[in-house]
MIRO-737060 format. One record per atom (N, C-alpha, C): residue number from 1; chain; atom name; x, y, z. Coordinates in pm, whole numbers, plus 50000, padded with zeros to 5 digits. Layout:
BEGIN
num; chaine; atome; xx; yy; zz
NUM; A; CA; X; Y; Z .
...
***
This chain:
BEGIN
num; chaine; atome; xx; yy; zz
1; A; N; 87748; 13514; 95999 .
1; A; CA; 87649; 13483; 95894 .
1; A; C; 87700; 13334; 95846 .
2; A; N; 87640; 13225; 95881 .
2; A; CA; 87653; 13100; 95788 .
2; A; C; 87537; 13122; 95684 .
3; A; N; 87608; 13059; 95554 .
3; A; CA; 87521; 13044; 95458 .
3; A; C; 87523; 12885; 95405 .
4; A; N; 87409; 12850; 95339 .
4; A; CA; 87386; 12736; 95306 .
4; A; C; 87316; 12704; 95149 .
5; A; N; 87438; 12620; 95106 .
5; A; CA; 87420; 12651; 94923 .
5; A; C; 87269; 12603; 94902 .
6; A; N; 87214; 12642; 94782 .
6; A; CA; 87099; 12595; 94727 .
6; A; C; 87148; 12524; 94640 .
7; A; N; 87061; 12383; 94563 .
7; A; CA; 87093; 12320; 94456 .
7; A; C; 87003; 12346; 94357 .
8; A; N; 87015; 12299; 94202 .
8; A; CA; 86943; 12235; 94123 .
8; A; C; 86799; 12213; 94146 .
9; A; N; 86689; 12281; 94096 .
9; A; CA; 86571; 12264; 94169 .
9; A; C; 86518; 12327; 94225 .
10; A; N; 86576; 12435; 94325 .
10; A; CA; 86561; 12561; 94371 .
10; A; C; 86525; 12662; 94325 .
11; A; N; 86388; 12721; 94339 .
11; A; CA; 86348; 12839; 94245 .
11; A; C; 86394; 12950; 94212 .
12; A; N; 86489; 12984; 94343 .
12; A; CA; 86572; 13130; 94345 .
12; A; C; 86711; 13115; 94250 .
13; A; N; 86771; 12957; 94203 .
13; A; CA; 86850; 12982; 94112 .
13; A; C; 86811; 12996; 93964 .
14; A; N; 86658; 13025; 93942 .
14; A; CA; 86629; 13017; 93818 .
14; A; C; 86543; 13202; 93790 .
15; A; N; 86566; 13282; 93910 .
15; A; CA; 86521; 13417; 93886 .
15; A; C; 86577; 13502; 93895 .
16; A; N; 86600; 13615; 93835 .
16; A; CA; 86672; 13757; 93803 .
16; A; C; 86673; 13806; 93977 .
17; A; N; 86802; 13821; 94008 .
17; A; CA; 86817; 13820; 94139 .
17; A; C; 86816; 14013; 94140 .
18; A; N; 86736; 14069; 94251 .
18; A; CA; 86718; 14200; 94268 .
18; A; C; 86845; 14279; 94290 .
19; A; N; 86852; 14426; 94233 .
19; A; CA; 86953; 14490; 94239 .
19; A; C; 86984; 14578; 94366 .
20; A; N; 87068; 14562; 94449 .
20; A; CA; 87144; 14619; 94547 .
20; A; C; 87112; 14763; 94563 .
21; A; N; 87052; 14835; 94663 .
21; A; CA; 87065; 14958; 94714 .
21; A; C; 87121; 14996; 94792 .
22; A; N; 87124; 14915; 94917 .
22; A; CA; 87148; 14940; 95034 .
22; A; C; 87314; 14915; 95060 .
23; A; N; 87384; 14972; 95055 .
23; A; CA; 87506; 14953; 95076 .
23; A; C; 87607; 14956; 95203 .
24; A; N; 87526; 14856; 95323 .
24; A; CA; 87544; 14891; 95478 .
24; A; C; 87619; 14755; 95479 .
25; A; N; 87656; 14756; 95651 .
25; A; CA; 87713; 14628; 95731 .
25; A; C; 87654; 14469; 95692 .
26; A; N; 87551; 14519; 95685 .
26; A; CA; 87483; 14358; 95604 .
26; A; C; 87531; 14321; 95495 .
27; A; N; 87545; 14400; 95381 .
27; A; CA; 87588; 14384; 95249 .
27; A; C; 87748; 14309; 95279 .
28; A; N; 87827; 14415; 95368 .
28; A; CA; 87953; 14363; 95364 .
28; A; C; 87962; 14207; 95428 .
29; A; N; 87870; 14233; 95497 .
29; A; CA; 87852; 14059; 95601 .
29; A; C; 87815; 13956; 95495 .
30; A; N; 87755; 13990; 95409 .
30; A; CA; 87730; 13904; 95335 .
30; A; C; 87824; 13857; 95235 .
31; A; N; 87900; 13980; 95208 .
31; A; CA; 88040; 13943; 95100 .
31; A; C; 88119; 13885; 95184 .
32; A; N; 88163; 13903; 95273 .
32; A; CA; 88242; 13829; 95336 .
32; A; C; 88188; 13692; 95373 .
33; A; N; 88101; 13658; 95421 .
33; A; CA; 88023; 13507; 95442 .
33; A; C; 88022; 13435; 95308 .
34; A; N; 88010; 13512; 95190 .
34; A; CA; 88017; 13428; 95073 .
34; A; C; 88131; 13408; 95026 .
35; A; N; 88280; 13503; 95058 .
35; A; CA; 88408; 13429; 95039 .
35; A; C; 88411; 13333; 95113 .
36; A; N; 88383; 13348; 95251 .
36; A; CA; 88396; 13191; 95332 .
36; A; C; 88366; 13076; 95274 .
37; A; N; 88224; 13087; 95196 .
37; A; CA; 88155; 12983; 95180 .
37; A; C; 88244; 12912; 95069 .
38; A; N; 88276; 12978; 94982 .
38; A; CA; 88322; 13005; 94810 .
38; A; C; 88436; 12857; 94880 .
39; A; N; 88515; 12939; 94966 .
39; A; CA; 88680; 12866; 94981 .
39; A; C; 88611; 12750; 95069 .
40; A; N; 88538; 12746; 95095 .
40; A; CA; 88494; 12605; 95212 .
40; A; C; 88446; 12507; 95137 .
41; A; N; 88354; 12569; 95028 .
41; A; CA; 88330; 12441; 94923 .
41; A; C; 88407; 12427; 94788 .
42; A; N; 88518; 12491; 94804 .
42; A; CA; 88643; 12453; 94683 .
42; A; C; 88598; 12514; 94564 .
43; A; N; 88503; 12597; 94585 .
43; A; CA; 88503; 12717; 94445 .
43; A; C; 88564; 12788; 94393 .
44; A; N; 88520; 12842; 94259 .
44; A; CA; 88636; 12945; 94248 .
44; A; C; 88545; 13092; 94221 .
45; A; N; 88374; 13075; 94272 .
45; A; CA; 88318; 13195; 94233 .
45; A; C; 88189; 13143; 94325 .
46; A; N; 88102; 13262; 94352 .
46; A; CA; 87968; 13216; 94425 .
46; A; C; 87907; 13327; 94420 .
47; A; N; 87756; 13305; 94346 .
47; A; CA; 87648; 13430; 94334 .
47; A; C; 87570; 13463; 94443 .
48; A; N; 87484; 13553; 94492 .
48; A; CA; 87443; 13528; 94618 .
48; A; C; 87261; 13438; 94582 .
49; A; N; 87248; 13426; 94471 .
49; A; CA; 87136; 13332; 94465 .
49; A; C; 87154; 13175; 94499 .
50; A; N; 87313; 13158; 94523 .
50; A; CA; 87323; 12995; 94501 .
50; A; C; 87336; 13004; 94681 .
51; A; N; 87333; 13112; 94766 .
51; A; CA; 87318; 13059; 94919 .
51; A; C; 87171; 13124; 94984 .
52; A; N; 87085; 13080; 94874 .
52; A; CA; 86972; 13159; 94900 .
52; A; C; 86926; 13328; 94917 .
53; A; N; 87014; 13404; 94888 .
53; A; CA; 86985; 13566; 94898 .
53; A; C; 86958; 13656; 94750 .
54; A; N; 86877; 13688; 94747 .
54; A; CA; 86834; 13762; 94637 .
54; A; C; 86875; 13890; 94601 .
55; A; N; 86976; 13917; 94573 .
55; A; CA; 87064; 14009; 94571 .
55; A; C; 87181; 13973; 94449 .
56; A; N; 87217; 14099; 94383 .
56; A; CA; 87269; 14111; 94252 .
56; A; C; 87435; 14109; 94311 .
57; A; N; 87486; 13998; 94378 .
57; A; CA; 87620; 14003; 94449 .
57; A; C; 87684; 13869; 94381 .
58; A; N; 87799; 13894; 94397 .
58; A; CA; 87918; 13751; 94353 .
58; A; C; 88059; 13828; 94406 .
59; A; N; 88105; 13696; 94450 .
59; A; CA; 88238; 13668; 94439 .
59; A; C; 88293; 13573; 94350 .
60; A; N; 88414; 13655; 94350 .
60; A; CA; 88498; 13568; 94210 .
60; A; C; 88655; 13558; 94278 .
61; A; N; 88776; 13442; 94213 .
61; A; CA; 88871; 13445; 94226 .
61; A; C; 88925; 13524; 94091 .
62; A; N; 89029; 13595; 94119 .
62; A; CA; 89091; 13679; 93996 .
62; A; C; 89155; 13546; 93923 .
63; A; N; 89140; 13461; 93887 .
63; A; CA; 89195; 13364; 93830 .
63; A; C; 89309; 13395; 93725 .
64; A; N; 89415; 13384; 93690 .
64; A; CA; 89488; 13385; 93566 .
64; A; C; 89492; 13245; 93445 .
65; A; N; 89459; 13153; 93507 .
65; A; CA; 89507; 13035; 93483 .
65; A; C; 89451; 12919; 93592 .
66; A; N; 89383; 12779; 93513 .
66; A; CA; 89315; 12691; 93590 .
66; A; C; 89369; 12664; 93762 .
67; A; N; 89465; 12643; 93786 .
67; A; CA; 89546; 12579; 93892 .
67; A; C; 89591; 12714; 93950 .
68; A; N; 89527; 12836; 93928 .
68; A; CA; 89610; 12971; 94043 .
68; A; C; 89567; 12919; 94169 .
69; A; N; 89664; 12923; 94217 .
69; A; CA; 89623; 12911; 94375 .
69; A; C; 89652; 13041; 94471 .
70; A; N; 89704; 13130; 94387 .
70; A; CA; 89729; 13277; 94459 .
70; A; C; 89654; 13370; 94422 .
71; A; N; 89509; 13366; 94390 .
71; A; CA; 89389; 13463; 94321 .
71; A; C; 89330; 13503; 94404 .
72; A; N; 89337; 13602; 94425 .
72; A; CA; 89246; 13751; 94524 .
72; A; C; 89112; 13727; 94497 .
73; A; N; 89001; 13651; 94581 .
73; A; CA; 88861; 13729; 94560 .
73; A; C; 88852; 13828; 94544 .
74; A; N; 88722; 13871; 94462 .
74; A; CA; 88671; 14006; 94402 .
74; A; C; 88542; 14011; 94462 .
75; A; N; 88479; 14117; 94498 .
75; A; CA; 88321; 14134; 94494 .
75; A; C; 88272; 14204; 94403 .
76; A; N; 88164; 14179; 94359 .
76; A; CA; 88104; 14237; 94307 .
76; A; C; 87957; 14300; 94269 .
77; A; N; 87905; 14388; 94334 .
77; A; CA; 87763; 14443; 94338 .
77; A; C; 87700; 14445; 94203 .
78; A; N; 87573; 14442; 94180 .
78; A; CA; 87511; 14487; 94064 .
78; A; C; 87610; 14488; 93931 .
79; A; N; 87645; 14382; 93921 .
79; A; CA; 87770; 14368; 93822 .
79; A; C; 87699; 14379; 93675 .
80; A; N; 87758; 14439; 93567 .
80; A; CA; 87674; 14430; 93443 .
80; A; C; 87789; 14396; 93286 .
81; A; N; 87773; 14295; 93253 .
81; A; CA; 87902; 14301; 93138 .
81; A; C; 87890; 14405; 93019 .
82; A; N; 87953; 14507; 93012 .
82; A; CA; 87922; 14615; 92907 .
82; A; C; 88021; 14569; 92764 .
83; A; N; 88090; 14468; 92771 .
83; A; CA; 88176; 14450; 92645 .
83; A; C; 88195; 14305; 92637 .
84; A; N; 88182; 14221; 92554 .
84; A; CA; 88244; 14109; 92532 .
84; A; C; 88345; 14109; 92384 .
85; A; N; 88456; 14021; 92397 .
85; A; CA; 88516; 14001; 92282 .
85; A; C; 88447; 13900; 92193 .
86; A; N; 88482; 13897; 92064 .
86; A; CA; 88404; 13848; 91952 .
86; A; C; 88483; 13688; 91942 .
87; A; N; 88597; 13674; 92017 .
87; A; CA; 88687; 13532; 92040 .
87; A; C; 88634; 13458; 92152 .
88; A; N; 88592; 13351; 92145 .
88; A; CA; 88545; 13277; 92244 .
88; A; C; 88607; 13136; 92267 .
89; A; N; 88622; 13075; 92372 .
89; A; CA; 88679; 12955; 92402 .
89; A; C; 88575; 12866; 92484 .
90; A; N; 88589; 12726; 92488 .
90; A; CA; 88562; 12659; 92526 .
90; A; C; 88600; 12546; 92620 .
91; A; N; 88551; 12536; 92746 .
91; A; CA; 88605; 12494; 92870 .
91; A; C; 88495; 12403; 92951 .
92; A; N; 88539; 12324; 93003 .
92; A; CA; 88469; 12237; 93066 .
92; A; C; 88398; 12343; 93222 .
93; A; N; 88300; 12319; 93250 .
93; A; CA; 88227; 12387; 93406 .
93; A; C; 88209; 12304; 93470 .
94; A; N; 88173; 12300; 93575 .
94; A; CA; 88077; 12235; 93707 .
94; A; C; 88024; 12413; 93787 .
95; A; N; 87952; 12344; 93869 .
95; A; CA; 87880; 12461; 93944 .
95; A; C; 87805; 12396; 94120 .
96; A; N; 87866; 12468; 94136 .
96; A; CA; 87876; 12408; 94330 .
96; A; C; 87689; 12386; 94341 .
97; A; N; 87597; 12441; 94284 .
97; A; CA; 87483; 12427; 94295 .
97; A; C; 87432; 12288; 94229 .
98; A; N; 87533; 12269; 94134 .
98; A; CA; 87468; 12150; 94069 .
98; A; C; 87580; 12079; 94078 .
99; A; N; 87632; 11989; 94186 .
99; A; CA; 87753; 11907; 94211 .
99; A; C; 87759; 11758; 94119 .
100; A; N; 87857; 11723; 94070 .
100; A; CA; 87889; 11608; 93988 .
100; A; C; 87862; 11599; 93830 .
101; A; N; 87794; 11752; 93812 .
101; A; CA; 87782; 11731; 93674 .
101; A; C; 87864; 11863; 93607 .
102; A; N; 87919; 11824; 93509 .
102; A; CA; 87998; 11905; 93437 .
102; A; C; 87967; 11921; 93260 .
103; A; N; 88017; 12028; 93202 .
103; A; CA; 88016; 12032; 93042 .
103; A; C; 88049; 12163; 92976 .
104; A; N; 88137; 12115; 92866 .
104; A; CA; 88161; 12219; 92815 .
104; A; C; 88067; 12331; 92785 .
105; A; N; 88141; 12441; 92774 .
105; A; CA; 88087; 12600; 92736 .
105; A; C; 88151; 12688; 92699 .
106; A; N; 88104; 12749; 92556 .
106; A; CA; 88177; 12851; 92573 .
106; A; C; 88125; 12959; 92569 .
107; A; N; 88258; 13066; 92620 .
107; A; CA; 88250; 13177; 92661 .
107; A; C; 88319; 13269; 92565 .
108; A; N; 88327; 13427; 92630 .
108; A; CA; 88390; 13507; 92534 .
108; A; C; 88507; 13527; 92645 .
109; A; N; 88629; 13527; 92546 .
109; A; CA; 88779; 13543; 92595 .
109; A; C; 88800; 13654; 92695 .
110; A; N; 88724; 13729; 92657 .
110; A; CA; 88788; 13893; 92740 .
110; A; C; 88614; 13953; 92717 .
111; A; N; 88610; 14006; 92870 .
111; A; CA; 88491; 14106; 92909 .
111; A; C; 88541; 14227; 92949 .
112; A; N; 88457; 14307; 92942 .
112; A; CA; 88464; 14428; 93015 .
112; A; C; 88306; 14429; 93153 .
113; A; N; 88345; 14460; 93255 .
113; A; CA; 88215; 14474; 93351 .
113; A; C; 88249; 14587; 93435 .
114; A; N; 88118; 14638; 93471 .
114; A; CA; 88075; 14760; 93552 .
114; A; C; 88016; 14699; 93656 .
115; A; N; 88074; 14754; 93751 .
115; A; CA; 88009; 14665; 93870 .
115; A; C; 88030; 14791; 93987 .
116; A; N; 87958; 14813; 94120 .
116; A; CA; 88051; 14835; 94252 .
116; A; C; 88085; 14764; 94333 .
117; A; N; 88112; 14832; 94436 .
117; A; CA; 88227; 14776; 94513 .
117; A; C; 88101; 14769; 94660 .
118; A; N; 88132; 14703; 94754 .
118; A; CA; 88057; 14690; 94906 .
118; A; C; 87981; 14827; 94931 .
119; A; N; 88092; 14922; 94906 .
119; A; CA; 88082; 15066; 94952 .
119; A; C; 88002; 15110; 94864 .
120; A; N; 87945; 15073; 94747 .
120; A; CA; 87885; 15139; 94647 .
120; A; C; 87957; 15251; 94525 .
121; A; N; 88066; 15215; 94549 .
121; A; CA; 88171; 15273; 94445 .
121; A; C; 88164; 15241; 94318 .
122; A; N; 88156; 15314; 94204 .
122; A; CA; 88138; 15232; 94060 .
122; A; C; 88308; 15192; 94000 .
123; A; N; 88309; 15071; 93965 .
123; A; CA; 88463; 15034; 93916 .
123; A; C; 88420; 14968; 93801 .
124; A; N; 88547; 14995; 93698 .
124; A; CA; 88512; 14884; 93566 .
124; A; C; 88654; 14797; 93571 .
125; A; N; 88597; 14690; 93533 .
125; A; CA; 88721; 14573; 93512 .
125; A; C; 88705; 14536; 93402 .
126; A; N; 88833; 14500; 93326 .
126; A; CA; 88857; 14452; 93203 .
126; A; C; 88902; 14280; 93273 .
127; A; N; 88851; 14179; 93205 .
127; A; CA; 88907; 14035; 93307 .
127; A; C; 88882; 13953; 93134 .
128; A; N; 88977; 13883; 93188 .
128; A; CA; 89032; 13787; 93036 .
128; A; C; 89043; 13629; 93104 .
129; A; N; 89014; 13542; 93024 .
129; A; CA; 89023; 13409; 92999 .
129; A; C; 88958; 13363; 93113 .
130; A; N; 89019; 13294; 93218 .
130; A; CA; 88960; 13228; 93349 .
130; A; C; 88896; 13310; 93428 .
131; A; N; 88951; 13424; 93480 .
131; A; CA; 88897; 13518; 93520 .
131; A; C; 88725; 13595; 93494 .
132; A; N; 88771; 13594; 93342 .
132; A; CA; 88639; 13646; 93263 .
132; A; C; 88529; 13524; 93274 .
133; A; N; 88589; 13389; 93235 .
133; A; CA; 88475; 13261; 93259 .
133; A; C; 88390; 13278; 93393 .
134; A; N; 88478; 13294; 93505 .
134; A; CA; 88406; 13269; 93628 .
134; A; C; 88323; 13414; 93643 .
135; A; N; 88353; 13496; 93606 .
135; A; CA; 88258; 13627; 93609 .
135; A; C; 88155; 13600; 93519 .
136; A; N; 88139; 13577; 93417 .
136; A; CA; 88047; 13512; 93330 .
136; A; C; 87946; 13447; 93428 .
137; A; N; 87981; 13337; 93431 .
137; A; CA; 87941; 13239; 93510 .
137; A; C; 87864; 13264; 93621 .
138; A; N; 87909; 13369; 93699 .
138; A; CA; 87856; 13410; 93808 .
138; A; C; 87732; 13505; 93781 .
139; A; N; 87800; 13588; 93694 .
139; A; CA; 87630; 13648; 93631 .
139; A; C; 87541; 13598; 93593 .
140; A; N; 87537; 13507; 93489 .
140; A; CA; 87460; 13433; 93476 .
140; A; C; 87347; 13373; 93522 .
141; A; N; 87412; 13371; 93698 .
141; A; CA; 87344; 13314; 93802 .
141; A; C; 87283; 13412; 93885 .
142; A; N; 87285; 13548; 93866 .
142; A; CA; 87184; 13676; 93890 .
142; A; C; 87106; 13672; 93804 .
143; A; N; 87139; 13618; 93680 .
143; A; CA; 87050; 13646; 93570 .
143; A; C; 86928; 13554; 93579 .
144; A; N; 86931; 13416; 93646 .
144; A; CA; 86854; 13309; 93670 .
144; A; C; 86910; 13171; 93541 .
145; A; N; 87017; 13228; 93487 .
145; A; CA; 87075; 13105; 93332 .
145; A; C; 87170; 13024; 93490 .
146; A; N; 87199; 12925; 93432 .
146; A; CA; 87262; 12792; 93499 .
146; A; C; 87360; 12761; 93341 .
147; A; N; 87482; 12728; 93373 .
147; A; CA; 87567; 12658; 93280 .
147; A; C; 87519; 12545; 93195 .
148; A; N; 87453; 12461; 93259 .
148; A; CA; 87379; 12356; 93192 .
148; A; C; 87262; 12448; 93070 .
149; A; N; 87245; 12512; 93083 .
149; A; CA; 87156; 12584; 92976 .
149; A; C; 87270; 12591; 92841 .
150; A; N; 87367; 12623; 92842 .
150; A; CA; 87500; 12638; 92717 .
150; A; C; 87491; 12484; 92641 .
151; A; N; 87442; 12337; 92717 .
151; A; CA; 87520; 12258; 92675 .
151; A; C; 87437; 12210; 92550 .
152; A; N; 87471; 12101; 92481 .
152; A; CA; 87375; 12060; 92380 .
152; A; C; 87259; 11978; 92418 .
153; A; N; 87162; 11985; 92315 .
153; A; CA; 87056; 11896; 92373 .
153; A; C; 87086; 11799; 92378 .
154; A; N; 87135; 11730; 92283 .
154; A; CA; 87212; 11564; 92322 .
154; A; C; 87267; 11580; 92472 .
155; A; N; 87332; 11679; 92513 .
155; A; CA; 87402; 11642; 92641 .
155; A; C; 87309; 11653; 92742 .
156; A; N; 87217; 11760; 92708 .
156; A; CA; 87091; 11794; 92837 .
156; A; C; 87011; 11652; 92841 .
157; A; N; 86981; 11563; 92708 .
157; A; CA; 86892; 11452; 92705 .
157; A; C; 86975; 11341; 92826 .
158; A; N; 87108; 11318; 92807 .
158; A; CA; 87164; 11212; 92874 .
158; A; C; 87218; 11292; 92994 .
159; A; N; 87193; 11412; 93050 .
159; A; CA; 87210; 11469; 93202 .
159; A; C; 87053; 11459; 93293 .
160; A; N; 86964; 11487; 93171 .
160; A; CA; 86789; 11469; 93247 .
160; A; C; 86808; 11391; 93355 .
161; A; N; 86782; 11273; 93371 .
161; A; CA; 86775; 11170; 93454 .
161; A; C; 86860; 11234; 93608 .
162; A; N; 87001; 11260; 93596 .
162; A; CA; 87080; 11304; 93729 .
162; A; C; 87054; 11425; 93763 .
163; A; N; 86979; 11547; 93619 .
163; A; CA; 86909; 11671; 93719 .
163; A; C; 86798; 11625; 93766 .
164; A; N; 86710; 11534; 93724 .
164; A; CA; 86605; 11533; 93819 .
164; A; C; 86642; 11470; 93974 .
165; A; N; 86699; 11373; 93970 .
165; A; CA; 86760; 11329; 94078 .
165; A; C; 86789; 11436; 94165 .
166; A; N; 86882; 11544; 94138 .
166; A; CA; 86939; 11638; 94218 .
166; A; C; 86830; 11720; 94222 .
167; A; N; 86761; 11782; 94176 .
167; A; CA; 86623; 11840; 94193 .
167; A; C; 86519; 11802; 94287 .
168; A; N; 86496; 11665; 94288 .
168; A; CA; 86409; 11567; 94415 .
168; A; C; 86470; 11535; 94524 .
169; A; N; 86643; 11493; 94512 .
169; A; CA; 86704; 11511; 94648 .
169; A; C; 86815; 11635; 94668 .
170; A; N; 86817; 11708; 94615 .
170; A; CA; 86917; 11790; 94671 .
170; A; C; 87056; 11752; 94626 .
171; A; N; 87143; 11809; 94700 .
171; A; CA; 87312; 11750; 94688 .
171; A; C; 87322; 11600; 94750 .
172; A; N; 87233; 11556; 94846 .
172; A; CA; 87252; 11496; 94965 .
172; A; C; 87186; 11364; 94942 .
***
């Protein structure tokens, strides 16, 4: 299964993705293709809407630090954050669907996520720092939210021409 990235301006990036109800070979194939695409694009996470698929599926590297090169990928189906720490931290984020644009985003340091695996079994995971940041970013995609939504009004004004160009022409 070959997947193609969708870019800022594509309407699928602004819609809440549909719950997954069928835990079948097609879902497993999608998850494998998403992991492969994430690696090819040098990302640390990827949500199904970013490759034009209207399903609540994400893949994320279980990073322990920004430069963790040994992080294993995790697949989460129908993920939901059930707890967030009050402690937050700011870090510059980017997005495969918004190439060339980065900005500081405040996120919870620790989260608890309930999700299903590709077989439908339920799991709960506690994620912190980098891994928590990636998972929060990808769950935002499943809810139609982008990291640029968290930027300051002044930063958004500065980015507006670049975002407009991206929406009109894609990444190319």
